[in-house]
C-alpha positions as CSV (number, residue, x, y, z in Angstrom):
1,X,-83.6,94.9,-215.9
2,X,-86.8,92.9,-216.3
3,X,-87.9,91.5,-213.1
4,X,-89.2,87.9,-213.3
5,X,-92.0,86.6,-210.9
6,X,-90.6,82.9,-210.1
7,X,-93.9,81.8,-208.7
8,X,-95.9,83.0,-211.7
9,X,-93.1,81.0,-213.7
10,X,-93.5,78.1,-211.7
11,X,-97.0,77.8,-212.2
12,X,-97.0,78.0,-215.9
13,X,-94.3,75.4,-216.0
14,X,-96.4,73.0,-213.6
15,X,-99.2,73.5,-216.5
16,X,-97.1,72.5,-219.1
17,X,-95.8,69.5,-217.3
18,X,-99.2,68.1,-216.8
19,X,-100.4,68.8,-220.3
20,X,-97.4,67.0,-221.7
21,X,-97.7,64.3,-219.1
22,X,-101.2,63.6,-219.7
23,X,-100.5,62.8,-223.4
24,X,-97.7,60.5,-222.1
25,X,-100.0,58.4,-219.7
26,X,-102.7,58.1,-222.6
27,X,-99.6,56.8,-224.7
28,X,-98.2,54.4,-222.4
29,X,-101.6,52.8,-221.1
30,X,-101.5,50.7,-224.2
31,X,-97.9,49.3,-223.8
32,X,-97.5,45.5,-223.5
33,X,-95.8,43.9,-220.5
34,X,-92.6,43.5,-222.7
35,X,-92.5,47.2,-223.8
36,X,-92.8,48.1,-219.9
37,X,-90.1,45.7,-219.1
38,X,-87.5,46.9,-221.7
39,X,-88.1,50.5,-220.1
40,X,-87.6,49.5,-216.4
41,X,-84.5,47.6,-217.7
42,X,-82.8,50.5,-219.1
43,X,-83.9,52.6,-216.1
44,X,-82.0,50.3,-214.1
45,X,-78.8,50.5,-216.1
46,X,-78.8,54.2,-216.2
47,X,-79.2,54.4,-212.3
48,X,-76.5,51.7,-211.5
49,X,-73.9,53.5,-213.8
50,X,-74.8,57.0,-212.1
51,X,-75.9,55.9,-208.4
52,X,-72.7,57.7,-206.8
53,X,-73.1,60.7,-209.1
54,X,-76.5,61.2,-208.0
55,X,-75.6,60.6,-204.4
56,X,-72.7,63.1,-204.3
57,X,-75.0,65.7,-205.7
58,X,-77.7,65.1,-203.1
59,X,-75.3,65.3,-200.4
60,X,-73.4,68.5,-201.7
61,X,-76.8,70.1,-202.2
62,X,-78.8,69.0,-199.1
63,X,-75.9,68.6,-196.5
64,X,-77.9,65.4,-195.6
65,X,-76.3,61.9,-195.1
66,X,-73.5,60.0,-196.7
67,X,-72.3,59.4,-200.4
68,X,-72.0,55.6,-200.1
69,X,-75.4,55.2,-198.4
70,X,-77.2,57.3,-200.8
71,X,-75.9,55.5,-203.7
72,X,-76.8,52.2,-202.2
73,X,-80.5,54.0,-201.8
74,X,-80.3,54.6,-205.3
75,X,-79.4,51.0,-205.8
76,X,-82.1,49.8,-204.1
77,X,-84.7,51.9,-205.7
78,X,-83.6,50.4,-209.2
79,X,-81.9,47.2,-209.4
80,X,-83.3,45.7,-206.0
81,X,-86.6,47.0,-206.7
82,X,-86.9,45.7,-210.5
83,X,-85.7,42.2,-209.3
84,X,-88.8,42.4,-207.1
85,X,-91.4,43.5,-209.3
86,X,-90.4,42.5,-212.7
87,X,-92.9,39.4,-212.7
88,X,-95.6,41.1,-211.0
89,X,-98.7,41.4,-213.2
90,X,-100.0,45.0,-213.8
91,X,-101.9,44.6,-217.1
92,X,-104.6,42.6,-218.7
93,X,-106.4,39.8,-216.3
94,X,-105.0,39.8,-212.8
95,X,-107.0,36.8,-211.3
96,X,-109.6,34.9,-212.7
97,X,-112.1,32.6,-210.4
98,X,-114.1,30.2,-212.5
99,X,-116.3,28.9,-209.9
100,X,-117.9,32.6,-209.5
101,X,-117.3,33.3,-213.0
102,X,-115.4,36.7,-211.9
103,X,-112.2,37.8,-213.2
104,X,-110.2,41.2,-212.5
105,X,-108.5,43.5,-214.8
106,X,-105.7,46.2,-214.3
107,X,-106.0,49.5,-215.9
108,X,-103.6,52.1,-215.3
109,X,-104.6,55.4,-213.2
110,X,-103.1,57.9,-215.8
111,X,-100.9,61.0,-214.7
112,X,-99.4,60.8,-211.1
113,X,-98.2,63.5,-209.3
114,X,-94.9,62.5,-206.9
115,X,-94.0,64.9,-204.1
116,X,-90.5,64.2,-202.9
117,X,-88.6,65.1,-199.8
118,X,-85.0,66.4,-199.2
119,X,-84.0,63.8,-196.9
120,X,-84.1,61.0,-199.8
121,X,-84.6,63.1,-202.9
122,X,-82.7,61.0,-205.5
123,X,-83.8,57.4,-204.3
124,X,-87.5,58.3,-204.1
125,X,-87.6,60.1,-207.5
126,X,-86.0,56.8,-208.9
127,X,-88.6,54.4,-206.7
128,X,-91.7,56.3,-207.7
129,X,-91.0,56.5,-211.2
130,X,-90.1,52.9,-211.3
131,X,-93.5,51.8,-209.7
132,X,-95.4,54.5,-211.9
133,X,-94.1,53.1,-215.1
134,X,-94.6,49.5,-214.0
135,X,-97.9,50.3,-213.5
136,X,-98.4,52.1,-217.1
137,X,-98.6,55.5,-215.7
138,X,-96.9,58.7,-216.2
139,X,-95.5,60.9,-213.5
140,X,-94.6,64.5,-212.5
141,X,-92.3,65.2,-209.7
142,X,-92.5,68.3,-207.3
143,X,-89.5,68.2,-205.5
144,X,-88.3,69.9,-202.3
145,X,-87.0,73.2,-203.0
146,X,-83.6,72.5,-201.2
147,X,-83.1,69.5,-203.3
148,X,-84.1,70.9,-206.6
149,X,-81.1,70.3,-208.3
150,X,-80.3,66.7,-207.4
151,X,-84.2,65.9,-207.8
152,X,-84.3,67.5,-211.4
153,X,-80.7,65.5,-212.4
154,X,-82.7,62.3,-211.2
155,X,-85.8,62.8,-212.9
156,X,-83.9,63.8,-216.1
157,X,-81.9,60.5,-216.1
158,X,-84.6,58.5,-216.0
159,X,-87.0,60.1,-218.3
160,X,-83.8,59.8,-221.2
161,X,-83.2,56.2,-220.2
162,X,-87.1,55.3,-220.6
163,X,-87.6,57.5,-223.7
164,X,-84.4,55.8,-225.3
165,X,-86.2,52.2,-224.7
166,X,-89.5,53.4,-226.0
167,X,-91.3,55.4,-223.7
168,X,-93.5,58.4,-224.8
169,X,-91.2,61.6,-224.5
170,X,-92.8,63.3,-221.5
171,X,-93.5,59.9,-219.4
172,X,-91.4,61.8,-216.6
173,X,-91.7,65.5,-215.7
174,X,-90.0,67.7,-212.9
175,X,-90.5,71.2,-211.8
176,X,-87.3,72.8,-212.3
177,X,-88.3,75.9,-210.2
178,X,-90.4,74.3,-207.2
179,X,-92.5,76.7,-205.2
180,X,-95.3,76.1,-203.1
181,X,-97.4,77.8,-205.6
182,X,-96.4,75.2,-208.4
183,X,-97.1,72.3,-206.0
184,X,-100.3,73.5,-205.5
185,X,-101.3,74.2,-209.2
186,X,-100.4,70.7,-209.7
187,X,-102.2,69.1,-206.8
188,X,-105.5,70.8,-208.5
189,X,-104.7,69.9,-212.1
190,X,-107.5,68.1,-213.7
191,X,-105.1,65.9,-215.3
192,X,-103.7,64.6,-212.2
193,X,-105.2,61.3,-211.4
194,X,-103.2,60.4,-207.9
195,X,-100.9,62.2,-205.6
196,X,-98.0,60.4,-204.0
197,X,-96.9,62.5,-201.2
198,X,-93.5,62.0,-199.5
199,X,-92.6,65.0,-197.0
200,X,-93.3,66.9,-194.1
201,X,-96.9,66.6,-192.2
202,X,-98.1,69.9,-194.0
203,X,-97.5,68.7,-197.4
204,X,-99.1,65.4,-196.7
205,X,-102.1,67.2,-195.1
206,X,-102.4,69.5,-198.4
207,X,-102.3,66.4,-200.6
208,X,-105.0,65.0,-198.7
209,X,-107.0,68.2,-198.6
210,X,-106.7,69.0,-202.6
211,X,-109.9,67.1,-203.2
212,X,-107.6,64.4,-205.2
213,X,-106.9,60.4,-204.4
214,X,-103.7,60.6,-202.6
215,X,-101.5,58.4,-200.7
216,X,-99.5,60.5,-198.0
217,X,-97.1,59.0,-195.6
218,X,-96.1,61.2,-192.2
219,X,-93.5,61.1,-189.8
220,X,-92.0,58.3,-187.9
221,X,-91.0,57.7,-184.3
222,X,-89.8,54.1,-184.1
223,X,-89.1,52.6,-180.7
224,X,-86.5,49.7,-180.4
225,X,-87.3,47.4,-177.7
226,X,-84.6,44.9,-176.5
227,X,-86.4,42.2,-174.8
228,X,-84.9,40.1,-172.1
229,X,-84.5,37.1,-174.4
230,X,-82.6,39.1,-177.2
231,X,-79.2,38.5,-178.6
232,X,-77.8,42.0,-177.1
233,X,-74.6,42.2,-179.2
234,X,-76.7,41.5,-182.4
235,X,-79.5,43.7,-181.5
236,X,-77.2,46.8,-180.8
237,X,-75.3,45.9,-184.3
238,X,-78.4,46.3,-185.9
239,X,-79.7,49.3,-184.3
240,X,-76.2,50.9,-185.0
241,X,-76.1,49.9,-188.6
242,X,-79.9,51.2,-189.0
243,X,-79.5,54.3,-187.2
244,X,-76.0,55.5,-188.9
245,X,-77.4,54.5,-192.4
246,X,-77.2,57.7,-194.3
247,X,-76.8,59.5,-190.8
248,X,-80.6,58.6,-189.8
249,X,-82.3,60.0,-192.7
250,X,-84.5,57.4,-193.2
251,X,-88.4,57.7,-191.0
252,X,-88.3,54.0,-190.4
253,X,-84.9,54.3,-188.4
254,X,-84.8,53.9,-184.6
255,X,-85.7,56.9,-182.3
256,X,-85.8,55.5,-179.0
257,X,-83.8,52.6,-177.6
258,X,-85.9,50.4,-174.8
259,X,-84.4,47.9,-172.6
260,X,-85.2,46.0,-169.2
261,X,-83.5,46.3,-166.1
262,X,-82.2,42.7,-166.3
263,X,-80.4,43.3,-169.7
264,X,-79.7,47.0,-169.0
265,X,-75.8,46.3,-168.0
266,X,-75.4,44.2,-171.3
267,X,-77.0,46.8,-173.5
268,X,-75.0,49.7,-172.2
269,X,-71.8,47.7,-172.5
270,X,-72.5,46.7,-176.2
271,X,-73.5,50.4,-176.9
272,X,-70.0,51.8,-175.6
273,X,-68.3,48.9,-177.4
274,X,-70.0,49.8,-180.7
275,X,-69.2,53.2,-180.7
276,X,-72.0,55.0,-178.9
277,X,-71.6,57.5,-176.4
278,X,-74.1,57.6,-173.6
279,X,-74.7,61.2,-172.8
280,X,-75.4,62.6,-169.1
281,X,-78.5,64.4,-168.6
282,X,-76.8,67.6,-169.0
283,X,-75.3,66.8,-172.2
284,X,-78.6,65.5,-173.6
285,X,-80.1,69.2,-172.8
286,X,-77.2,70.8,-174.5
287,X,-77.5,68.5,-177.5
288,X,-81.2,68.9,-177.8
289,X,-80.9,72.9,-177.6
290,X,-79.4,72.9,-180.8
291,X,-81.2,70.0,-182.4
292,X,-84.7,71.2,-182.2
293,X,-86.3,74.4,-183.3
294,X,-87.5,76.7,-180.6
295,X,-88.2,75.5,-176.9
296,X,-86.4,72.1,-176.8
297,X,-88.6,71.2,-173.7
298,X,-91.9,71.9,-175.2
299,X,-94.3,69.8,-177.2
300,X,-94.8,69.0,-180.8
301,X,-91.2,69.7,-181.4
302,X,-89.6,70.1,-184.9
303,X,-86.0,69.5,-186.0
304,X,-83.5,72.0,-186.9
305,X,-82.8,71.3,-190.7
306,X,-79.1,72.1,-189.9
307,X,-78.5,68.9,-187.9
308,X,-80.6,66.4,-190.1
309,X,-78.6,63.8,-191.3
310,X,-75.4,64.8,-189.8
311,X,-72.8,62.6,-187.9
312,X,-72.5,62.3,-184.1
313,X,-69.2,63.9,-184.3
314,X,-70.2,66.8,-185.7
315,X,-73.4,67.4,-183.5
316,X,-71.1,66.8,-180.7
317,X,-68.6,69.1,-181.9
318,X,-71.5,72.1,-182.4
319,X,-72.2,71.8,-178.8
320,X,-68.7,71.4,-177.5
321,X,-69.4,68.0,-176.3
322,X,-66.1,65.7,-176.0
323,X,-66.7,62.4,-177.1
324,X,-64.3,59.7,-178.5
325,X,-63.1,59.5,-181.9
326,X,-65.0,56.4,-183.0
327,X,-68.5,57.7,-181.8
328,X,-71.3,56.9,-184.4
329,X,-74.2,57.7,-182.1
330,X,-75.3,59.9,-179.4
331,X,-77.4,58.0,-176.9
332,X,-79.6,60.3,-174.6
333,X,-81.5,59.0,-171.1
334,X,-85.2,60.2,-171.1
335,X,-87.5,59.7,-168.3
336,X,-90.9,59.9,-170.1
337,X,-92.7,60.9,-173.3
338,X,-93.7,64.3,-174.4
339,X,-93.0,67.7,-173.0
340,X,-89.6,67.8,-171.1
341,X,-88.2,64.6,-173.1
342,X,-87.3,66.0,-176.5
343,X,-85.7,62.9,-177.6
344,X,-88.9,61.0,-177.4
345,X,-89.7,62.9,-180.9
346,X,-88.5,62.0,-184.3
347,X,-84.9,62.5,-184.9
348,X,-83.7,62.0,-188.4
349,X,-80.1,62.2,-187.2
350,X,-77.6,60.2,-185.4
351,X,-79.1,61.1,-182.0
352,X,-81.4,58.1,-180.1
353,X,-83.5,58.3,-176.7
354,X,-82.9,55.5,-174.2
355,X,-85.1,54.0,-171.5
356,X,-85.0,51.5,-169.3
357,X,-88.3,49.4,-168.1
358,X,-88.8,46.8,-165.5
359,X,-90.7,44.3,-167.7
360,X,-92.4,43.7,-171.1
361,X,-95.5,45.1,-169.9
362,X,-93.9,48.6,-169.1
363,X,-92.1,48.3,-172.6
364,X,-95.5,47.7,-174.0
365,X,-97.0,50.7,-172.5
366,X,-94.0,53.1,-173.2
367,X,-93.8,51.9,-176.9
368,X,-97.4,52.9,-177.3
369,X,-96.9,56.4,-176.0
370,X,-93.9,56.8,-178.2
371,X,-95.8,55.7,-181.4
372,X,-98.1,58.3,-180.7
373,X,-95.7,61.0,-182.0
374,X,-95.2,58.9,-185.0
375,X,-98.3,56.8,-185.0
376,X,-98.7,54.1,-187.8
377,X,-95.3,54.0,-188.9
378,X,-93.1,51.3,-187.6
379,X,-91.3,49.7,-184.7
380,X,-88.6,47.0,-183.9
381,X,-88.6,44.2,-181.6
382,X,-85.5,42.3,-180.7
383,X,-86.3,38.9,-179.0
384,X,-86.0,35.0,-179.1
385,X,-89.5,34.6,-177.8
386,X,-92.3,34.0,-180.0
387,X,-94.8,34.8,-177.6
388,X,-93.5,38.2,-177.2
389,X,-93.9,38.9,-181.1
390,X,-97.5,38.0,-181.2
391,X,-98.3,40.3,-177.9
392,X,-96.4,43.3,-180.0
393,X,-98.0,42.6,-183.3
394,X,-101.1,44.8,-181.9
395,X,-99.1,47.7,-181.7
396,X,-100.2,51.1,-183.4
397,X,-97.4,50.7,-186.0
398,X,-97.9,49.2,-189.8
399,X,-94.5,47.5,-189.7
400,X,-93.5,45.3,-186.8
401,X,-89.6,44.5,-187.5
402,X,-88.2,41.4,-185.6
403,X,-84.4,41.3,-185.2
404,X,-83.4,43.7,-187.9
405,X,-82.8,47.4,-188.3
406,X,-85.6,49.8,-189.0
407,X,-84.2,51.7,-192.0
408,X,-83.2,48.6,-193.9
409,X,-86.0,46.4,-192.6
410,X,-88.7,49.0,-193.2
411,X,-87.7,49.7,-196.6
412,X,-87.9,46.3,-197.3
413,X,-84.1,45.8,-198.0
414,X,-83.4,43.5,-195.0
415,X,-86.7,41.9,-194.9
416,X,-89.5,40.5,-196.9
417,X,-91.5,43.7,-197.2
418,X,-91.7,45.3,-200.6
419,X,-88.9,47.3,-201.5
420,X,-90.1,50.9,-200.8
421,X,-89.3,54.4,-200.0
422,X,-92.8,55.7,-199.1
423,X,-94.1,53.7,-196.1
424,X,-97.9,53.8,-195.4
425,X,-99.0,54.5,-192.1
426,X,-102.4,53.4,-192.3
427,X,-105.5,55.3,-190.8
428,X,-103.6,55.7,-187.3
429,X,-101.2,57.9,-189.0
430,X,-103.5,59.6,-191.5
431,X,-102.5,57.6,-194.5
432,X,-104.6,55.8,-196.9
433,X,-102.4,52.7,-196.8
434,X,-100.9,50.9,-194.3
435,X,-98.2,49.3,-196.4
436,X,-95.0,49.9,-198.5
437,X,-96.0,51.4,-201.7
438,X,-95.8,49.0,-204.7
439,X,-97.3,49.1,-208.2
440,X,-100.3,47.4,-206.9
441,X,-101.3,50.6,-205.4
442,X,-101.2,52.5,-208.7
443,X,-103.6,50.6,-210.7
444,X,-107.4,50.4,-210.8
445,X,-108.9,47.2,-210.6
446,X,-112.0,46.4,-212.6
447,X,-113.9,43.5,-211.8
448,X,-116.1,41.6,-214.6
449,X,-118.9,39.5,-213.1
450,X,-121.1,37.2,-214.9
451,X,-124.7,36.5,-213.9
452,X,-125.3,33.4,-212.0
453,X,-128.8,33.4,-210.7
454,X,-132.1,34.3,-212.5
455,X,-133.2,37.8,-211.1
456,X,-136.6,37.2,-211.8
457,X,-136.9,34.2,-209.3
458,X,-134.6,35.4,-206.5
459,X,-137.2,35.8,-203.8
460,X,-139.4,33.1,-204.8
461,X,-136.5,30.5,-205.1
462,X,-135.2,31.6,-201.7
463,X,-136.7,29.2,-199.3
464,X,-135.4,30.9,-196.2
465,X,-136.7,34.2,-197.2
466,X,-139.9,32.8,-198.0
467,X,-140.1,31.4,-194.5
468,X,-139.7,34.8,-192.9
469,X,-142.7,36.0,-190.7
470,X,-144.9,38.2,-192.9
471,X,-145.7,40.9,-190.4
472,X,-144.8,44.6,-190.1
473,X,-144.8,44.8,-186.6
474,X,-141.4,45.1,-184.7
475,X,-140.3,41.9,-183.3
476,X,-138.3,41.5,-180.1
477,X,-135.3,39.6,-181.4
478,X,-134.4,38.7,-177.7
479,X,-137.5,36.7,-177.5
480,X,-136.7,34.8,-180.5
481,X,-134.4,31.6,-179.9
482,X,-132.4,29.6,-182.4
483,X,-135.5,27.2,-183.0
484,X,-137.3,30.0,-184.3
485,X,-135.1,31.0,-187.0
486,X,-136.6,30.5,-190.3
487,X,-133.3,28.8,-191.6
488,X,-133.5,26.5,-188.8
489,X,-136.8,24.9,-190.0
490,X,-135.7,24.8,-194.0
491,X,-133.5,22.2,-195.1
492,X,-132.3,21.8,-198.6
493,X,-134.2,18.7,-199.1
494,X,-137.5,20.3,-198.1
495,X,-137.2,23.6,-200.0
496,X,-139.2,21.9,-203.2
497,X,-141.7,20.1,-200.9
498,X,-142.6,23.1,-199.0
499,X,-142.9,25.8,-202.0
500,X,-145.3,23.0,-203.7
501,X,-147.3,22.7,-200.5
502,X,-147.6,26.3,-200.2
503,X,-148.7,26.4,-204.1
504,X,-151.3,23.7,-203.5
505,X,-153.4,25.6,-200.9
506,X,-156.7,27.0,-201.9
507,X,-158.1,30.4,-201.0
508,X,-160.6,28.7,-198.4
509,X,-157.6,27.0,-196.8
510,X,-155.4,30.2,-196.5
511,X,-158.3,32.1,-195.3
512,X,-159.2,29.5,-192.6
513,X,-155.4,29.4,-191.4
514,X,-155.6,33.0,-191.3
515,X,-158.6,33.3,-189.2
516,X,-157.0,30.7,-186.6
517,X,-153.8,32.7,-186.2
518,X,-155.9,35.6,-185.7
519,X,-157.9,34.1,-182.9
520,X,-154.7,32.8,-181.1
521,X,-153.3,36.4,-181.2
522,X,-156.5,37.8,-179.5
523,X,-156.4,35.2,-176.7
524,X,-152.7,36.1,-176.1
525,X,-152.9,39.8,-176.2
526,X,-156.3,39.7,-173.5
527,X,-154.3,39.3,-169.8
528,X,-155.8,36.5,-167.7
529,X,-156.6,38.8,-164.8
530,X,-158.9,41.5,-166.8
531,X,-162.5,41.0,-166.5
532,X,-164.1,41.9,-170.1
533,X,-167.8,41.6,-169.0
534,X,-170.7,40.1,-170.8
535,X,-171.6,40.8,-174.5
536,X,-174.9,43.0,-173.6
537,X,-172.9,45.5,-171.3
538,X,-170.1,45.9,-174.0
539,X,-172.7,46.9,-176.5
540,X,-174.4,49.4,-174.2
541,X,-171.0,50.7,-173.7
542,X,-170.4,51.4,-177.5
543,X,-174.0,53.1,-177.9
544,X,-173.2,55.8,-175.2
545,X,-170.0,56.6,-176.7
546,X,-171.5,56.9,-180.4
547,X,-174.2,58.9,-179.0
548,X,-171.7,61.3,-177.1
549,X,-169.8,61.7,-180.5
550,X,-172.7,62.6,-182.4
551,X,-173.8,65.4,-179.8
552,X,-170.3,66.8,-180.1
């Protein structure tokens, strides 16, 4: 039997994909907006007809999430996204400033690389393909190995629909046998113009370290603060709907609930009424032992993949925890953040941490600490106080969501944010973008600018520049008040007169003015209490010095 090296085969596959994809990228760059729109409409139609098919395949292969919720994510990544971006201009002149005589022109980037996760495999591929084509780019996908079949199916479905509508044959490509070697080959391929990495921190870091332009998004650890003025019943309903959506696999989902002592009783009542089981400390420890890999009491925890995207009932059953049949969330009390408080880290499943604080100041400090484990991503605030919203707007999160769920709000489904399944975390989170990925991030913008000034006269025509002190010695600006500024003494009405007066000066008058300024400088530089002596004494001293120098 002939042995086959999977890694070598995947590298060759990657090389073939980028060569074919580059040709497709060059071809689609010349497409009109009408042609692009026909392609997107055909993709939407194909996805709508197969949303449940792809969702079922993803759940069956990965074991994560719920079919109905994944089907809705496929729908959001196609139909809802299309309705939002269909009128967005991504080619030709984007904007024109007639006053400054400047206009901006969009140009496609070329061939993109999309790295996709196992938690949202099909919806992420649909989303990235849609925004790439909207910006007149081609894209190649490197899916997570544990979601390779459903990812390949989604990519082929979208590719086929696009080609039927007139797109180039290899407008979308996907590695059929994803390996680390294949992904590395793709990241370093000269044909790739930009990497869009959605996945674990290791893959995102590798994308940024590849030497290619990249947009990488990291982990989230979103706290949800229920402030004292909040509608508690509505707040809990939003949190539950968000955290149970696809069993918590969206990185913007809530990871910790924070309430105040003043509304703690109401919050606990609503949690129980809406199907949340409040665990004891001992029960929380038992759940955390299976939820995280390694020592659950350590730092920098990572989830056990076996329990990602699982229902609360299945997690409870795994540890022998007896809970009501209607339980949808497991809620565990925590006393701090970091070591010894495992639920203060990201959990892409139906388990959430619980904190009680005295006031908004404590909630603020706690939120900042929690966000350090998913800095730059998302946080939620439930309140009816506008001042409180302003106070929390400065927290280290790129999305501050008000009175909505994190999963639906962060992805733009229930908010005015761009609909996206790639959520930037800003420089705080090590990302090059802080907003939701959209077609505008996937075009190069060229700026065309007309000359407005005669460059041969830029300095001579600038009265303020001409009035600057003409000295090469360091000036102590602390001793220069506003009245000494050159711009204060030059008005628009006096520009022409001052320039003409300067040009009318004779060489003699310029020399006389210079000598007068020098006399003033000399007088000011000699202290009043220094005895300079008479002229004959000074001349004698000079002669002695010269004589001594000659002898040496």
